Rosetta silent file (secondary structure, phi, psi, omega in degrees, C-alpha in Angstrom):
SEQUENCE: XXXXXXXXXXXXXXXXXXXXXXXXXXXXXXXXXXXXXXXXXXXXXXXXXXXXXXXXXXXXXXXXXXXXXXXXXXXXXXXXXXXXXXXXXXXXXXXXXXXXXXXXXXXXXXXXXXXXXXXXXXXXXXXXXXXXXXXXXXX
SCORE:     score description
SCORE:     0.000 S_00000001
   1 L     0.000  136.022 -177.989   -0.047    0.016   -0.067 S_00000001
   2 L   -78.795  119.683  173.676    1.405    3.434   -0.990 S_00000001
   3 L   -94.952  -31.261 -177.759    1.618    5.486    2.175 S_00000001
   4 L  -153.561  173.044 -170.973    3.432    8.553    1.033 S_00000001
   5 H   -56.742  -39.657 -176.059    4.995   10.136   -2.056 S_00000001
   6 H   -66.097  -17.963  174.377    8.414    8.311   -1.597 S_00000001
   7 H   -68.180  -26.949 -179.654    6.648    4.998   -1.955 S_00000001
   8 L  -127.305   23.126  171.499    5.933    5.593   -5.603 S_00000001
   9 L   -92.571  169.365  173.728    8.621    7.800   -6.899 S_00000001
  10 L   -58.188  131.955  175.123   11.622    6.660   -9.113 S_00000001
  11 L  -123.567  145.809 -177.341   14.239    4.883   -7.080 S_00000001
  12 L  -119.581  131.921  177.524   17.764    4.040   -8.060 S_00000001
  13 E  -126.553  151.766  179.622   19.901    1.261   -6.725 S_00000001
  14 E  -118.677  136.943  174.404   23.639    0.588   -7.461 S_00000001
  15 E  -132.312  120.178  179.765   25.108   -2.777   -7.158 S_00000001
  16 L   -88.752  120.996 -178.571   28.986   -3.068   -7.447 S_00000001
  17 L   -83.516  157.973  179.680   29.838   -6.474   -8.715 S_00000001
  18 L   -70.814  166.696  174.187   32.859   -8.437   -7.406 S_00000001
  19 L   -68.128  141.200  171.581   36.024   -8.664   -9.469 S_00000001
  20 L   -68.321  158.515  178.589   36.133  -11.234  -12.159 S_00000001
  21 H   -59.738  -35.635 -178.575   38.865  -13.961  -12.013 S_00000001
  22 H   -72.565  -33.281  176.447   40.833  -12.228  -14.902 S_00000001
  23 H   -70.354  -37.971  176.855   40.665   -8.909  -13.005 S_00000001
  24 H   -64.544  -43.694 -177.130   42.043  -10.644   -9.874 S_00000001
  25 H   -66.986  -30.862  174.330   44.843  -12.338  -11.833 S_00000001
  26 L   -89.078   18.648  177.905   45.947   -8.940  -13.207 S_00000001
  27 L    43.472   44.334 -177.297   45.769   -7.644   -9.691 S_00000001
  28 L   -75.997  151.000 -174.457   43.429   -4.758  -10.564 S_00000001
  29 L  -115.947  150.416 -177.947   42.315   -2.440   -7.867 S_00000001
  30 L   -83.273  141.110  172.604   38.794   -0.937   -7.359 S_00000001
  31 L  -100.325    3.438  177.963   38.356    2.768   -7.919 S_00000001
  32 E  -109.617  134.409  172.627   35.043    2.779   -6.039 S_00000001
  33 E  -108.894  128.214 -169.268   34.435    3.196   -2.474 S_00000001
  34 E  -104.356  135.772  178.257   31.044    1.954   -1.308 S_00000001
  35 E  -130.378   81.327 -175.757   29.158    3.486    1.653 S_00000001
  36 H   -60.235  -36.432  179.626   25.952    1.613    2.164 S_00000001
  37 H   -61.049  -28.008 -178.280   25.066    3.273    5.379 S_00000001
  38 H  -115.665    5.881 -177.708   24.769    6.634    3.643 S_00000001
  39 L    51.690   50.852  179.987   23.821    5.146    0.138 S_00000001
  40 E  -126.399  150.674  161.998   26.811    6.775   -1.446 S_00000001
  41 E  -127.094  152.484  177.765   29.636    5.732   -3.648 S_00000001
  42 E  -115.463  126.829  177.066   32.801    7.536   -4.164 S_00000001
  43 E  -102.919  118.470 -175.957   34.614    7.244   -7.483 S_00000001
  44 L    73.641 -140.296 -176.648   38.370    8.050   -7.285 S_00000001
  45 L  -100.403  -17.734 -164.249   39.076   10.596   -4.584 S_00000001
  46 L  -132.835  -24.754 -173.812   36.496   13.157   -5.237 S_00000001
  47 E   -85.184  107.194  173.908   33.305   12.174   -7.140 S_00000001
  48 E  -101.570  125.620 -174.628   30.574   11.369   -4.675 S_00000001
  49 E  -124.473  139.933 -179.347   27.155   10.008   -5.797 S_00000001
  50 E  -116.459  133.192  174.647   24.111    9.417   -3.573 S_00000001
  51 L  -130.316  177.518  179.881   21.327    6.824   -4.546 S_00000001
  52 L   -74.297  -31.294  177.353   18.440    5.253   -2.790 S_00000001
  53 E  -145.323  144.073  176.912   20.261    1.982   -2.294 S_00000001
  54 E  -132.707  124.080 -177.638   23.907    1.073   -2.633 S_00000001
  55 E  -124.100  132.406  178.086   25.129   -2.587   -2.577 S_00000001
  56 L   -82.184  178.522 -172.803   28.594   -3.815   -2.428 S_00000001
  57 L   -72.862  -14.568  177.462   29.976   -7.000   -4.188 S_00000001
  58 L   -92.412    1.753 -179.311   29.061   -9.260   -1.235 S_00000001
  59 L   -61.274  136.491  174.580   25.334   -8.612   -1.307 S_00000001
  60 L   -86.033  149.125 -177.206   23.273  -11.719   -1.672 S_00000001
  61 H   -54.164  -44.184 -173.734   20.469  -11.882   -4.277 S_00000001
  62 H   -63.900  -40.469 -175.656   17.837  -12.408   -1.626 S_00000001
  63 H   -65.994  -37.738  177.446   18.901   -9.418    0.454 S_00000001
  64 H   -60.420  -50.908 -175.791   19.000   -7.101   -2.692 S_00000001
  65 H   -56.562  -53.240 -173.226   15.494   -8.354   -3.549 S_00000001
  66 H   -72.840  -18.783 -179.810   13.894   -7.909   -0.244 S_00000001
  67 H   -82.015  -46.639 -170.929   15.486   -4.485    0.360 S_00000001
  68 H  -120.687   -2.313 -179.821   14.617   -2.692   -2.912 S_00000001
  69 H  -113.054  -49.270  179.944   12.296   -4.825   -5.095 S_00000001
  70 H   -46.237  -53.282 -173.208    9.867   -6.688   -2.833 S_00000001
  71 H   -57.538  -29.771 -175.582    8.426   -3.455   -1.180 S_00000001
  72 H   -78.458  -33.917  175.776    7.549   -2.116   -4.665 S_00000001
  73 H   -60.335  -20.096  173.115    5.517   -5.351   -5.613 S_00000001
  74 H   -72.417  -15.924  175.983    2.942   -4.574   -2.961 S_00000001
  75 H   -73.325  -32.956  179.820    2.255   -1.512   -4.944 S_00000001
  76 H   -63.137  -44.714 -179.552    1.393   -3.638   -7.978 S_00000001
  77 L   -65.235  -19.309  176.430   -1.443   -5.314   -6.011 S_00000001
  78 L   -93.776   12.749  174.833   -2.729   -1.847   -5.168 S_00000001
  79 L    91.807    4.872  177.369   -3.026   -1.026   -8.878 S_00000001
  80 L   -89.893  153.680  177.934    0.317    0.876   -9.426 S_00000001
  81 L   -89.443  145.604 -176.788    2.622    0.191  -12.235 S_00000001
  82 L  -133.194  127.881  169.072    6.110   -0.913  -11.330 S_00000001
  83 L  -128.395  135.290  177.482    9.070   -1.167  -13.680 S_00000001
  84 L  -125.287  125.504  172.739   12.459   -2.540  -12.811 S_00000001
  85 L  -139.379  162.807 -179.820   15.446   -2.604  -15.195 S_00000001
  86 L  -107.519  133.798  177.413   19.142   -3.129  -15.231 S_00000001
  87 L  -133.360  143.315  176.232   21.352   -0.642  -16.904 S_00000001
  88 L   161.872  174.814 -178.711   25.164   -0.793  -17.361 S_00000001
  89 L   -75.827  167.455 -175.602   27.977   -1.707  -19.561 S_00000001
  90 L   -63.931  137.601  177.180   28.576   -5.211  -20.857 S_00000001
  91 L    82.208   16.667 -177.694   29.944   -7.534  -18.084 S_00000001
  92 L   -94.007   -6.229  173.216   28.704   -5.351  -15.334 S_00000001
  93 L   112.982   14.452  179.657   26.313   -7.877  -13.764 S_00000001
  94 H   -57.902  -54.673 -179.691   22.915   -7.083  -15.295 S_00000001
  95 H   -61.390  -45.667  175.251   21.943  -10.550  -16.253 S_00000001
  96 H   -58.001  -41.569  179.805   23.149  -12.007  -12.887 S_00000001
  97 H   -75.392  -36.042 -177.247   21.103   -9.461  -10.891 S_00000001
  98 H   -85.404  -29.860 -171.739   17.956   -9.823  -12.952 S_00000001
  99 L  -125.195  -29.533  177.293   17.859  -13.563  -13.544 S_00000001
 100 L    93.701   -5.295 -179.466   20.578  -15.048  -11.426 S_00000001
 101 L   120.565 -146.320  177.643   21.979  -16.914  -14.458 S_00000001
 102 L   -78.515  103.109 -175.268   20.533  -20.028  -16.161 S_00000001
 103 L   -51.291  -22.542  178.581   17.366  -20.574  -14.178 S_00000001
 104 L   -85.616   -5.870 -175.853   17.530  -24.344  -14.803 S_00000001
 105 L  -131.739   16.882  178.161   20.853  -24.868  -13.325 S_00000001
 106 L  -122.716  149.292  177.126   21.298  -22.494  -10.286 S_00000001
 107 L   -60.536  148.911  179.091   20.259  -22.926   -6.826 S_00000001
 108 H   -55.442  -27.174  176.651   17.189  -21.053   -5.532 S_00000001
 109 H   -65.685  -22.616 -178.179   19.317  -18.866   -3.289 S_00000001
 110 H   -98.998    5.184 -178.478   20.945  -17.421   -6.379 S_00000001
 111 L   -60.779  141.734  179.155   17.657  -16.668   -8.238 S_00000001
 112 L   -88.626 -162.894 -177.554   17.607  -12.987   -9.433 S_00000001
 113 H   -66.058  -43.870 -169.092   14.901  -10.333   -9.437 S_00000001
 114 H   -67.618  -44.864 -179.222   12.735  -11.645  -12.197 S_00000001
 115 H   -64.767  -45.139  179.908   12.216  -15.315  -10.816 S_00000001
 116 H   -55.922  -44.939 -175.925   11.738  -13.908   -7.295 S_00000001
 117 H   -72.381  -36.058  170.944    9.276  -11.321   -8.440 S_00000001
 118 H   -55.914  -49.192 -176.667    7.264  -13.796  -10.513 S_00000001
 119 H   -60.066  -45.139 -176.191    7.032  -16.018   -7.414 S_00000001
 120 H   -66.827  -41.131 -177.704    5.980  -13.193   -5.112 S_00000001
 121 H   -62.797  -49.613 -178.369    3.276  -11.978   -7.593 S_00000001
 122 H   -66.349  -36.615  175.197    1.757  -15.466   -8.018 S_00000001
 123 H   -61.890  -45.684 -179.915    1.887  -16.113   -4.169 S_00000001
 124 H   -60.376  -44.388 -175.800    0.198  -12.807   -3.693 S_00000001
 125 H   -64.225  -34.201  177.263   -2.523  -13.584   -6.264 S_00000001
 126 H   -66.278  -42.074  178.038   -3.145  -16.904   -4.596 S_00000001
 127 H   -67.886  -38.787  175.981   -3.594  -15.348   -1.245 S_00000001
 128 H   -59.531  -41.628  175.355   -5.934  -12.715   -2.742 S_00000001
 129 H   -67.095  -33.297 -179.252   -7.949  -15.393   -4.460 S_00000001
 130 H   -72.334  -40.130 -179.825   -8.231  -17.401   -1.384 S_00000001
 131 H   -59.822  -46.462  177.334   -9.231  -14.252    0.603 S_00000001
 132 H   -68.612  -37.492  174.321  -12.002  -13.310   -1.977 S_00000001
 133 H   -59.632  -43.859  174.812  -13.349  -16.830   -2.032 S_00000001
 134 H   -63.201  -36.867 -179.900  -13.649  -16.789    1.760 S_00000001
 135 H   -70.600  -38.241  172.582  -15.440  -13.457    1.679 S_00000001
 136 H   -59.124  -40.597  177.234  -17.845  -14.796   -0.930 S_00000001
 137 H   -67.408  -37.919  175.319  -18.570  -17.759    1.253 S_00000001
 138 H   -57.852  -48.854 -175.360  -19.272  -15.444    4.296 S_00000001
 139 L   -71.247    0.000    0.000  -21.780  -13.418    2.340 S_00000001
């Protein structure tokens, strides 16, 4: 249920992916400092950016989903439109975040936003259906 304006405005989340093996092999260093407490990232020494959510490389799929996606899905059941998309350069982790990889070969704990959202929506619809059937029987 939308309680105030901040519940239905555009929100931006940043997820910094971990280094790939080839990046580790070349001993590359990160140029990004992550400050999840203040929802900020610092690039280099000076450029600071503030977002609604900031996640570091160790964030689990479930925590990301529960923090910034699941709350928006309650608005769908209230009739609001919700759009979630991933934007970034090639290799930045968009597919992993959105799907978790090949859905047929990954454990449920690694499911991304899309399979988790579909499950939540169908679970919610089932609960609503059961509730309305119960109300109908009472009347």
